[in-house]
N, C-alpha and C positions, 0 to 999 in steps of 0.2 A: 279608826280615827280618820278625819279628813283634814288635809293640810293643803289648802289652795295656794298656788304660786302663780303670779302673773308674769307674762312675757309679752314683749313687742312694743313697749312704749318708745317714744322718741320725739324728734323735732321735725315738723313738716310745715309746708306752706298752706295757707288757706286755699281750699278747693281740692286739695290732695286727699289721698286715702291712707289709712293705716289699719292694720289688723292686730288685735290683741288675742292672747290665748291664756286660758286659766287651766292649769294642770294640777291635779292632786296626787300627792305622793302616797296617799293611803291606799287601801284596798280598792280595786276597780269597782267591785260590787257595791261598796259603800258610797263612793262618789256618784256612781251612776244612778243611785236611788235618791239623790239630793236634788232639790230645786236649786238653781244657781242664779245669782243676780250680779250685775255689774253696777257699781256705784262710782261716783266721782266727787272730788272735793277741790274746788278752786280756792286760791288764796283769799282769806277773809270771808269765805262763804261756808255755809253748812253743807255737809255731805248730802248728795241727792242720788236717787235711783236713776239709772240710765236705761237699763233693760233687764228683763228676767225671763227665765225659761223653766218650764216644768221638767221634772226628772224624765218624763217620757219623751221630751223633746217636741211634742206636738202643740204646745201652747206657749205663747210668748206675750210679753207686754213691754211697752216703751213709754218713756216720758215724751210728752208732746214735742219738745224741742228737737228730738232726734228722729222722729217718725219719718220714714221715707229716705233716711240717710244712713242709719245704722241697722245692722242685722245681727241678731244673736242666734247661735246655733250650737249644737253639741254632737260629739262623737263619743258615745259611752264606751265603745270598745277601746278607745284611746285615752279614756279618763280626761277628756278635754272639752272645755266650753270656749267658744270663739265669740269675739265681737268684731265684726267688720264695720269700719267707720269710713264712710265716703263723704265727699264734699265738706270736708272739715272747716270749721269756723273758729275764729279766735276765742269765742266764748266756750268752745269745747275743751279749752286748756284746763288741766287739772291733774290730780293724782287719781288714777283709776284703780279701784279695788274690786276683787272678786270675792264673793261670799257664797256659802252653801248652807242650805237648810234641809234637815232630815225630817222624815216622817210626814211629808206632805202628800196630799192626793195626787194622782197621776196628772190631773189637769190644773194643778195649782202653781202659780208663779208669784210668790210674795213680792210686793212692791214697797215694803217698808223694811228699813234696816233692822228693826227690833226683832223681826221674824227670822233672822239669820244667826246661826250659832258659830260658824267658822269663817274666818276672814284671812285674806292674804295681806301681804305687806304693802302692796300697791306698786304701780308703775307710772312714771311721769309721762304725760302727753302734753306737748307744747305745740300750739298752732300759731304760726306767725302770720300777720296780715300784710 
């Protein structure tokens, strides 16, 4: 089983940085074979993809609004996927969720929520302007 848990949310000022981590309490080999995505949901808005990474770690995708500011990476030995967020903006505010998808090709990083089977509870990120 895969049980993603998010860490690292908080309150920051616009222009500052924040790092998130997604750690699975399941078997290392299981999580390390999952593609992982970070999603966010702002108040009154639909959930949207932020970034995703293949299980191999060599392929990534980002929503246009975060390109050049956010970086997704993973350390499979530590069962952890990271999201480094730089130059944060007020519109980045929301609950950030980590999700995992099993059975994907080594170069696949799903960019739609329906493709993910396992979801974390979310962590709040608030960016004040």
